[in-house]
PDB file of N, CA, C and O in Angstrom:
ATOM      1  N   MET A   1       0.902  -1.201   0.017  1.00  0.00           N
ATOM      2  CA  MET A   1      -0.005  -0.101  -0.047  1.00  0.00           C
ATOM      3  C   MET A   1       0.729   1.280   0.025  1.00  0.00           C
ATOM      4  O   MET A   1       1.780   1.359   0.661  1.00  0.00           O
ATOM      5  N   CYS A   2       0.271   2.224  -0.525  1.00  0.00           N
ATOM      6  CA  CYS A   2       0.984   3.585  -0.591  1.00  0.00           C
ATOM      7  C   CYS A   2       0.834   4.590   0.666  1.00  0.00           C
ATOM      8  O   CYS A   2       1.592   5.549   0.813  1.00  0.00           O
ATOM      9  N   GLY A   3      -0.111   4.310   1.468  1.00  0.00           N
ATOM     10  CA  GLY A   3      -0.543   5.080   2.567  1.00  0.00           C
ATOM     11  C   GLY A   3      -1.535   6.072   2.160  1.00  0.00           C
ATOM     12  O   GLY A   3      -2.048   5.985   1.045  1.00  0.00           O
ATOM     13  N   ASP A   4      -1.839   6.982   2.947  1.00  0.00           N
ATOM     14  CA  ASP A   4      -2.819   8.198   2.523  1.00  0.00           C
ATOM     15  C   ASP A   4      -2.349   8.997   1.386  1.00  0.00           C
ATOM     16  O   ASP A   4      -1.161   9.318   1.396  1.00  0.00           O
ATOM     17  N   PRO A   5      -3.140   9.397   0.340  1.00  0.00           N
ATOM     18  CA  PRO A   5      -2.539  10.444  -0.390  1.00  0.00           C
ATOM     19  C   PRO A   5      -2.298  11.809   0.279  1.00  0.00           C
ATOM     20  O   PRO A   5      -2.815  12.252   1.305  1.00  0.00           O
ATOM     21  N   ALA A   6      -1.318  12.419  -0.610  1.00  0.00           N
ATOM     22  CA  ALA A   6      -1.153  14.021  -0.077  1.00  0.00           C
ATOM     23  C   ALA A   6      -2.302  14.974  -0.491  1.00  0.00           C
ATOM     24  O   ALA A   6      -2.536  16.019   0.116  1.00  0.00           O
ATOM     25  N   GLN A   7      -2.955  14.571  -1.494  1.00  0.00           N
ATOM     26  CA  GLN A   7      -4.102  15.494  -1.685  1.00  0.00           C
ATOM     27  C   GLN A   7      -5.105  14.474  -2.535  1.00  0.00           C
ATOM     28  O   GLN A   7      -4.743  13.668  -3.392  1.00  0.00           O
ATOM     29  N   VAL A   8      -6.496  14.729  -2.059  1.00  0.00           N
ATOM     30  CA  VAL A   8      -7.454  14.191  -2.758  1.00  0.00           C
ATOM     31  C   VAL A   8      -8.658  15.319  -3.338  1.00  0.00           C
ATOM     32  O   VAL A   8      -9.246  16.033  -2.526  1.00  0.00           O
ATOM     33  N   ASP A   9      -8.929  15.390  -4.694  1.00  0.00           N
ATOM     34  CA  ASP A   9      -9.859  16.072  -5.556  1.00  0.00           C
ATOM     35  C   ASP A   9     -11.035  15.362  -5.799  1.00  0.00           C
ATOM     36  O   ASP A   9     -10.903  14.219  -6.237  1.00  0.00           O
ATOM     37  N   HIS A  10     -12.269  15.842  -5.587  1.00  0.00           N
ATOM     38  CA  HIS A  10     -13.558  15.350  -5.911  1.00  0.00           C
ATOM     39  C   HIS A  10     -14.353  16.321  -6.890  1.00  0.00           C
ATOM     40  O   HIS A  10     -14.248  17.547  -6.901  1.00  0.00           O
ATOM     41  N   LYS A  11     -14.964  15.740  -7.506  1.00  0.00           N
ATOM     42  CA  LYS A  11     -15.847  16.423  -8.609  1.00  0.00           C
ATOM     43  C   LYS A  11     -16.819  15.662  -9.118  1.00  0.00           C
ATOM     44  O   LYS A  11     -16.767  14.454  -8.888  1.00  0.00           O
ATOM     45  N   SER A  12     -17.805  16.150  -9.837  1.00  0.00           N
ATOM     46  CA  SER A  12     -18.686  15.311 -10.592  1.00  0.00           C
ATOM     47  C   SER A  12     -19.021  15.923 -11.980  1.00  0.00           C
ATOM     48  O   SER A  12     -19.130  17.142 -12.106  1.00  0.00           O
ATOM     49  N   VAL A  13     -19.195  15.013 -13.083  1.00  0.00           N
ATOM     50  CA  VAL A  13     -19.462  15.351 -14.303  1.00  0.00           C
ATOM     51  C   VAL A  13     -20.495  14.575 -15.087  1.00  0.00           C
ATOM     52  O   VAL A  13     -20.781  13.381 -14.998  1.00  0.00           O
ATOM     53  N   PHE A  14     -21.016  15.557 -15.911  1.00  0.00           N
ATOM     54  CA  PHE A  14     -22.296  14.808 -16.587  1.00  0.00           C
ATOM     55  C   PHE A  14     -21.920  14.294 -17.908  1.00  0.00           C
ATOM     56  O   PHE A  14     -21.518  15.083 -18.763  1.00  0.00           O
ATOM     57  N   LYS A  15     -22.017  13.005 -18.156  1.00  0.00           N
ATOM     58  CA  LYS A  15     -21.585  12.623 -19.480  1.00  0.00           C
ATOM     59  C   LYS A  15     -22.743  12.317 -20.460  1.00  0.00           C
ATOM     60  O   LYS A  15     -23.710  11.721 -19.985  1.00  0.00           O
ATOM     61  N   GLY A  16     -22.761  12.627 -21.675  1.00  0.00           N
ATOM     62  CA  GLY A  16     -23.886  12.363 -22.628  1.00  0.00           C
ATOM     63  C   GLY A  16     -23.786  10.950 -22.968  1.00  0.00           C
ATOM     64  O   GLY A  16     -22.736  10.328 -23.132  1.00  0.00           O
ATOM     65  N   ILE A  17     -24.936  10.516 -23.056  1.00  0.00           N
ATOM     66  CA  ILE A  17     -25.107   9.095 -23.701  1.00  0.00           C
ATOM     67  C   ILE A  17     -26.313   9.094 -24.570  1.00  0.00           C
ATOM     68  O   ILE A  17     -27.202   9.937 -24.453  1.00  0.00           O
ATOM     69  N   ALA A  18     -26.331   7.926 -25.632  1.00  0.00           N
ATOM     70  CA  ALA A  18     -27.462   7.918 -26.375  1.00  0.00           C
ATOM     71  C   ALA A  18     -28.006   6.516 -26.233  1.00  0.00           C
ATOM     72  O   ALA A  18     -27.249   5.549 -26.315  1.00  0.00           O
ATOM     73  N   THR A  19     -29.272   6.388 -26.026  1.00  0.00           N
ATOM     74  CA  THR A  19     -30.110   5.189 -25.752  1.00  0.00           C
ATOM     75  C   THR A  19     -31.365   5.015 -26.998  1.00  0.00           C
ATOM     76  O   THR A  19     -32.075   5.909 -27.458  1.00  0.00           O
ATOM     77  N   ALA A  20     -31.353   3.690 -27.315  1.00  0.00           N
ATOM     78  CA  ALA A  20     -32.505   3.468 -28.274  1.00  0.00           C
ATOM     79  C   ALA A  20     -34.101   3.792 -27.571  1.00  0.00           C
ATOM     80  O   ALA A  20     -34.398   3.584 -26.395  1.00  0.00           O
ATOM     81  N   VAL A  21     -34.864   4.264 -28.470  1.00  0.00           N
ATOM     82  CA  VAL A  21     -36.034   4.389 -27.969  1.00  0.00           C
ATOM     83  C   VAL A  21     -37.283   3.484 -28.544  1.00  0.00           C
ATOM     84  O   VAL A  21     -37.548   3.540 -29.745  1.00  0.00           O
ATOM     85  N   GLY A  22     -37.876   2.832 -27.849  1.00  0.00           N
ATOM     86  CA  GLY A  22     -39.131   2.010 -28.302  1.00  0.00           C
ATOM     87  C   GLY A  22     -38.594   0.897 -29.328  1.00  0.00           C
ATOM     88  O   GLY A  22     -39.202   0.534 -30.334  1.00  0.00           O
ATOM     89  N   GLY A  23     -37.279   0.396 -28.873  1.00  0.00           N
ATOM     90  CA  GLY A  23     -36.936  -0.824 -29.977  1.00  0.00           C
ATOM     91  C   GLY A  23     -36.683  -0.587 -31.202  1.00  0.00           C
ATOM     92  O   GLY A  23     -36.522  -1.550 -31.952  1.00  0.00           O
ATOM     93  N   GLN A  24     -36.588   0.723 -31.698  1.00  0.00           N
ATOM     94  CA  GLN A  24     -36.293   1.078 -32.900  1.00  0.00           C
ATOM     95  C   GLN A  24     -34.969   1.582 -33.086  1.00  0.00           C
ATOM     96  O   GLN A  24     -34.494   2.387 -32.284  1.00  0.00           O
ATOM     97  N   GLN A  25     -34.185   1.074 -34.318  1.00  0.00           N
ATOM     98  CA  GLN A  25     -32.795   1.341 -34.442  1.00  0.00           C
ATOM     99  C   GLN A  25     -32.599   2.868 -34.715  1.00  0.00           C
ATOM    100  O   GLN A  25     -31.597   3.445 -34.292  1.00  0.00           O
ATOM    101  N   ASN A  26     -33.635   3.559 -35.478  1.00  0.00           N
ATOM    102  CA  ASN A  26     -33.177   4.768 -35.763  1.00  0.00           C
ATOM    103  C   ASN A  26     -33.712   5.877 -34.903  1.00  0.00           C
ATOM    104  O   ASN A  26     -33.467   7.064 -35.114  1.00  0.00           O
ATOM    105  N   SER A  27     -34.494   5.402 -33.872  1.00  0.00           N
ATOM    106  CA  SER A  27     -34.925   6.294 -32.811  1.00  0.00           C
ATOM    107  C   SER A  27     -33.867   6.423 -31.636  1.00  0.00           C
ATOM    108  O   SER A  27     -33.549   5.410 -31.014  1.00  0.00           O
ATOM    109  N   VAL A  28     -33.395   7.488 -31.368  1.00  0.00           N
ATOM    110  CA  VAL A  28     -32.352   7.654 -30.240  1.00  0.00           C
ATOM    111  C   VAL A  28     -32.705   8.927 -29.463  1.00  0.00           C
ATOM    112  O   VAL A  28     -32.943  10.018 -29.980  1.00  0.00           O
ATOM    113  N   ALA A  29     -32.708   8.672 -28.280  1.00  0.00           N
ATOM    114  CA  ALA A  29     -32.865   9.722 -27.336  1.00  0.00           C
ATOM    115  C   ALA A  29     -31.403  10.233 -26.383  1.00  0.00           C
ATOM    116  O   ALA A  29     -30.614   9.403 -25.930  1.00  0.00           O
ATOM    117  N   ASN A  30     -31.275  11.430 -26.234  1.00  0.00           N
ATOM    118  CA  ASN A  30     -30.066  11.889 -25.686  1.00  0.00           C
ATOM    119  C   ASN A  30     -30.198  11.824 -24.149  1.00  0.00           C
ATOM    120  O   ASN A  30     -31.332  12.143 -23.790  1.00  0.00           O
ATOM    121  N   ALA A  31     -29.577  11.585 -23.399  1.00  0.00           N
ATOM    122  CA  ALA A  31     -29.419  11.562 -21.921  1.00  0.00           C
ATOM    123  C   ALA A  31     -28.153  11.851 -21.374  1.00  0.00           C
ATOM    124  O   ALA A  31     -27.234  11.855 -22.192  1.00  0.00           O
ATOM    125  N   SER A  32     -27.810  12.145 -19.961  1.00  0.00           N
ATOM    126  CA  SER A  32     -26.723  12.266 -19.341  1.00  0.00           C
ATOM    127  C   SER A  32     -26.694  11.555 -18.212  1.00  0.00           C
ATOM    128  O   SER A  32     -27.759  11.450 -17.605  1.00  0.00           O
ATOM    129  N   VAL A  33     -25.507  10.913 -17.672  1.00  0.00           N
ATOM    130  CA  VAL A  33     -25.604  10.535 -16.230  1.00  0.00           C
ATOM    131  C   VAL A  33     -24.189  11.290 -15.617  1.00  0.00           C
ATOM    132  O   VAL A  33     -23.221  11.802 -16.179  1.00  0.00           O
ATOM    133  N   GLU A  34     -24.569  11.096 -14.163  1.00  0.00           N
ATOM    134  CA  GLU A  34     -23.644  11.839 -13.310  1.00  0.00           C
ATOM    135  C   GLU A  34     -22.415  10.753 -12.965  1.00  0.00           C
ATOM    136  O   GLU A  34     -22.561   9.645 -12.449  1.00  0.00           O
ATOM    137  N   ILE A  35     -21.390  11.266 -13.316  1.00  0.00           N
ATOM    138  CA  ILE A  35     -19.959  10.310 -12.873  1.00  0.00           C
ATOM    139  C   ILE A  35     -19.214  11.039 -11.703  1.00  0.00           C
ATOM    140  O   ILE A  35     -18.926  12.224 -11.877  1.00  0.00           O
ATOM    141  N   GLN A  36     -18.923  10.507 -10.681  1.00  0.00           N
ATOM    142  CA  GLN A  36     -18.279  10.896  -9.512  1.00  0.00           C
ATOM    143  C   GLN A  36     -16.531  10.710  -9.910  1.00  0.00           C
ATOM    144  O   GLN A  36     -15.920   9.649 -10.038  1.00  0.00           O
ATOM    145  N   ILE A  37     -16.096  11.859 -10.021  1.00  0.00           N
ATOM    146  CA  ILE A  37     -14.671  11.750 -10.144  1.00  0.00           C
ATOM    147  C   ILE A  37     -13.820  11.946  -8.824  1.00  0.00           C
ATOM    148  O   ILE A  37     -14.142  12.723  -7.925  1.00  0.00           O
ATOM    149  N   GLU A  38     -12.787  11.211  -8.822  1.00  0.00           N
ATOM    150  CA  GLU A  38     -11.939  11.328  -7.536  1.00  0.00           C
ATOM    151  C   GLU A  38     -10.325  11.409  -7.927  1.00  0.00           C
ATOM    152  O   GLU A  38      -9.957  10.437  -8.586  1.00  0.00           O
ATOM    153  N   VAL A  39      -9.482  12.218  -7.689  1.00  0.00           N
ATOM    154  CA  VAL A  39      -7.850  12.144  -7.997  1.00  0.00           C
ATOM    155  C   VAL A  39      -7.411  12.110  -6.900  1.00  0.00           C
ATOM    156  O   VAL A  39      -7.832  12.871  -6.029  1.00  0.00           O
ATOM    157  N   TRP A  40      -6.448  11.209  -6.681  1.00  0.00           N
ATOM    158  CA  TRP A  40      -5.467  11.107  -5.718  1.00  0.00           C
ATOM    159  C   TRP A  40      -4.276  11.393  -6.152  1.00  0.00           C
ATOM    160  O   TRP A  40      -4.042  10.994  -7.293  1.00  0.00           O
ATOM    161  N   THR A  41      -3.284  12.062  -5.511  1.00  0.00           N
ATOM    162  CA  THR A  41      -1.980  12.495  -5.692  1.00  0.00           C
ATOM    163  C   THR A  41      -1.294  12.134  -4.670  1.00  0.00           C
ATOM    164  O   THR A  41      -1.594  12.595  -3.569  1.00  0.00           O
ATOM    165  N   TYR A  42      -0.174  11.189  -4.816  1.00  0.00           N
ATOM    166  CA  TYR A  42       0.947  10.777  -3.945  1.00  0.00           C
ATOM    167  C   TYR A  42       2.103  11.370  -3.967  1.00  0.00           C
ATOM    168  O   TYR A  42       2.594  11.484  -5.089  1.00  0.00           O
ATOM    169  N   ASN A  43       2.858  11.898  -2.855  1.00  0.00           N
ATOM    170  CA  ASN A  43       3.928  12.487  -2.801  1.00  0.00           C
ATOM    171  C   ASN A  43       5.023  11.648  -2.011  1.00  0.00           C
ATOM    172  O   ASN A  43       4.907  11.500  -0.794  1.00  0.00           O
ATOM    173  N   PHE A  44       5.966  11.162  -2.635  1.00  0.00           N
ATOM    174  CA  PHE A  44       7.091  10.213  -2.058  1.00  0.00           C
ATOM    175  C   PHE A  44       8.167  10.955  -1.736  1.00  0.00           C
ATOM    176  O   PHE A  44       9.094  10.328  -1.223  1.00  0.00           O
ATOM    177  N   GLY A  45       8.317  12.195  -1.903  1.00  0.00           N
ATOM    178  CA  GLY A  45       9.521  12.936  -1.551  1.00  0.00           C
ATOM    179  C   GLY A  45      10.288  13.168  -2.662  1.00  0.00           C
ATOM    180  O   GLY A  45      10.104  12.544  -3.707  1.00  0.00           O
ATOM    181  N   PRO A  46      11.337  14.215  -2.500  1.00  0.00           N
ATOM    182  CA  PRO A  46      12.175  14.644  -3.532  1.00  0.00           C
ATOM    183  C   PRO A  46      12.978  13.739  -4.282  1.00  0.00           C
ATOM    184  O   PRO A  46      13.672  14.186  -5.195  1.00  0.00           O
ATOM    185  N   ASN A  47      12.972  12.600  -4.031  1.00  0.00           N
ATOM    186  CA  ASN A  47      13.983  11.424  -4.770  1.00  0.00           C
ATOM    187  C   ASN A  47      13.101  10.526  -5.508  1.00  0.00           C
ATOM    188  O   ASN A  47      13.653   9.715  -6.252  1.00  0.00           O
ATOM    189  N   LYS A  48      11.506  10.528  -5.415  1.00  0.00           N
ATOM    190  CA  LYS A  48      10.882   9.898  -6.319  1.00  0.00           C
ATOM    191  C   LYS A  48       9.699  10.560  -6.924  1.00  0.00           C
ATOM    192  O   LYS A  48       9.247  11.583  -6.409  1.00  0.00           O
ATOM    193  N   LEU A  49       9.236  10.101  -7.854  1.00  0.00           N
ATOM    194  CA  LEU A  49       8.250  10.691  -8.980  1.00  0.00           C
ATOM    195  C   LEU A  49       6.872  10.724  -8.029  1.00  0.00           C
ATOM    196  O   LEU A  49       6.661   9.720  -7.348  1.00  0.00           O
ATOM    197  N   MET A  50       6.066  11.675  -7.967  1.00  0.00           N
ATOM    198  CA  MET A  50       4.831  11.826  -7.528  1.00  0.00           C
ATOM    199  C   MET A  50       4.029  11.119  -8.513  1.00  0.00           C
ATOM    200  O   MET A  50       4.432  11.159  -9.676  1.00  0.00           O
ATOM    201  N   GLN A  51       2.730  10.338  -8.193  1.00  0.00           N
ATOM    202  CA  GLN A  51       1.787   9.596  -8.707  1.00  0.00           C
ATOM    203  C   GLN A  51       0.432  10.100  -8.659  1.00  0.00           C
ATOM    204  O   GLN A  51      -0.033  10.378  -7.554  1.00  0.00           O
ATOM    205  N   ARG A  52      -0.324  10.271  -9.788  1.00  0.00           N
ATOM    206  CA  ARG A  52      -1.720  10.742  -9.786  1.00  0.00           C
ATOM    207  C   ARG A  52      -2.649   9.798 -10.291  1.00  0.00           C
ATOM    208  O   ARG A  52      -2.482   9.387 -11.440  1.00  0.00           O
ATOM    209  N   ILE A  53      -3.635   9.377  -9.588  1.00  0.00           N
ATOM    210  CA  ILE A  53      -4.566   8.171  -9.907  1.00  0.00           C
ATOM    211  C   ILE A  53      -5.949   8.931  -9.899  1.00  0.00           C
ATOM    212  O   ILE A  53      -6.316   9.732  -9.039  1.00  0.00           O
ATOM    213  N   ARG A  54      -6.643   8.531 -11.012  1.00  0.00           N
ATOM    214  CA  ARG A  54      -7.947   9.135 -11.212  1.00  0.00           C
ATOM    215  C   ARG A  54      -8.879   7.880 -11.264  1.00  0.00           C
ATOM    216  O   ARG A  54      -8.718   6.913 -12.009  1.00  0.00           O
ATOM    217  N   PHE A  55      -9.879   8.053 -10.350  1.00  0.00           N
ATOM    218  CA  PHE A  55     -11.194   7.209 -10.260  1.00  0.00           C
ATOM    219  C   PHE A  55     -12.225   7.910 -10.777  1.00  0.00           C
ATOM    220  O   PHE A  55     -12.408   9.098 -10.512  1.00  0.00           O
ATOM    221  N   GLU A  56     -13.151   7.051 -11.743  1.00  0.00           N
ATOM    222  CA  GLU A  56     -14.346   7.320 -12.245  1.00  0.00           C
ATOM    223  C   GLU A  56     -15.575   6.401 -11.659  1.00  0.00           C
ATOM    224  O   GLU A  56     -15.796   5.314 -12.192  1.00  0.00           O
ATOM    225  N   ASP A  57     -16.212   6.765 -10.773  1.00  0.00           N
ATOM    226  CA  ASP A  57     -17.297   6.132 -10.149  1.00  0.00           C
ATOM    227  C   ASP A  57     -16.710   4.711  -9.438  1.00  0.00           C
ATOM    228  O   ASP A  57     -17.192   3.579  -9.406  1.00  0.00           O
ATOM    229  N   GLY A  58     -15.531   5.237  -8.917  1.00  0.00           N
ATOM    230  CA  GLY A  58     -14.949   4.077  -7.946  1.00  0.00           C
ATOM    231  C   GLY A  58     -13.888   3.300  -8.768  1.00  0.00           C
ATOM    232  O   GLY A  58     -13.138   2.614  -8.073  1.00  0.00           O
ATOM    233  N   VAL A  59     -13.689   3.268  -9.996  1.00  0.00           N
ATOM    234  CA  VAL A  59     -13.006   2.566 -10.929  1.00  0.00           C
ATOM    235  C   VAL A  59     -11.631   3.322 -11.462  1.00  0.00           C
ATOM    236  O   VAL A  59     -11.669   4.379 -12.092  1.00  0.00           O
ATOM    237  N   ILE A  60     -10.662   2.767 -11.187  1.00  0.00           N
ATOM    238  CA  ILE A  60      -9.258   3.457 -11.689  1.00  0.00           C
ATOM    239  C   ILE A  60      -9.341   3.349 -13.237  1.00  0.00           C
ATOM    240  O   ILE A  60      -9.523   2.353 -13.938  1.00  0.00           O
ATOM    241  N   VAL A  61      -9.135   4.789 -13.611  1.00  0.00           N
ATOM    242  CA  VAL A  61      -9.099   4.941 -15.383  1.00  0.00           C
ATOM    243  C   VAL A  61      -7.775   5.194 -15.826  1.00  0.00           C
ATOM    244  O   VAL A  61      -7.283   4.739 -16.859  1.00  0.00           O
ATOM    245  N   ARG A  62      -7.108   6.085 -14.844  1.00  0.00           N
ATOM    246  CA  ARG A  62      -5.646   6.564 -15.326  1.00  0.00           C
ATOM    247  C   ARG A  62      -4.653   6.468 -14.150  1.00  0.00           C
ATOM    248  O   ARG A  62      -5.046   6.701 -13.007  1.00  0.00           O
ATOM    249  N   ILE A  63      -3.597   6.188 -14.362  1.00  0.00           N
ATOM    250  CA  ILE A  63      -2.436   6.574 -13.513  1.00  0.00           C
ATOM    251  C   ILE A  63      -1.332   7.143 -14.084  1.00  0.00           C
ATOM    252  O   ILE A  63      -0.768   6.522 -14.985  1.00  0.00           O
ATOM    253  N   GLU A  64      -0.863   8.343 -13.686  1.00  0.00           N
ATOM    254  CA  GLU A  64       0.230   9.150 -14.092  1.00  0.00           C
ATOM    255  C   GLU A  64       1.270   9.366 -13.212  1.00  0.00           C
ATOM    256  O   GLU A  64       1.020   9.501 -12.014  1.00  0.00           O
ATOM    257  N   SER A  65       2.517   9.425 -13.673  1.00  0.00           N
ATOM    258  CA  SER A  65       3.731   9.753 -12.967  1.00  0.00           C
ATOM    259  C   SER A  65       3.833  11.287 -13.283  1.00  0.00           C
ATOM    260  O   SER A  65       3.609  11.738 -14.406  1.00  0.00           O
ATOM    261  N   LEU A  66       4.164  11.997 -12.278  1.00  0.00           N
ATOM    262  CA  LEU A  66       4.277  13.450 -12.249  1.00  0.00           C
ATOM    263  C   LEU A  66       5.825  13.798 -11.996  1.00  0.00           C
ATOM    264  O   LEU A  66       6.612  12.852 -11.991  1.00  0.00           O
ATOM    265  N   GLY A  67       6.245  14.928 -11.812  1.00  0.00           N
ATOM    266  CA  GLY A  67       7.448  15.254 -11.562  1.00  0.00           C
ATOM    267  C   GLY A  67       7.860  14.824 -10.144  1.00  0.00           C
ATOM    268  O   GLY A  67       7.032  14.288  -9.408  1.00  0.00           O
ATOM    269  N   TYR A  68       9.161  15.054  -9.737  1.00  0.00           N
ATOM    270  CA  TYR A  68       9.564  14.812  -8.300  1.00  0.00           C
ATOM    271  C   TYR A  68       8.880  15.406  -7.263  1.00  0.00           C
ATOM    272  O   TYR A  68       8.362  16.518  -7.362  1.00  0.00           O
ATOM    273  N   GLY A  69       8.851  14.709  -6.256  1.00  0.00           N
ATOM    274  CA  GLY A  69       7.931  15.443  -5.088  1.00  0.00           C
ATOM    275  C   GLY A  69       8.880  16.396  -4.260  1.00  0.00           C
ATOM    276  O   GLY A  69      10.076  16.554  -4.505  1.00  0.00           O
ATOM    277  N   TYR A  70       8.294  16.906  -3.416  1.00  0.00           N
ATOM    278  CA  TYR A  70       9.074  17.750  -2.331  1.00  0.00           C
ATOM    279  C   TYR A  70       9.069  17.261  -1.010  1.00  0.00           C
ATOM    280  O   TYR A  70       9.659  17.876  -0.122  1.00  0.00           O
TER     281      TYR A  70
END
């Protein structure tokens, strides 16, 4: 485990989706769903790279290496 993150950011976004209406292939309705976003940033100090982990609805979707920590 990495321990507690140095920073946690929370936000929600609305993502558009298309859905079929009435079982007809040519009929589409637009809708949106709310997605919860969390971004955790880990700072391991000046000799290691920081890491940023992005969660969408509790699922990891991206892990990034950042610059050296402090």
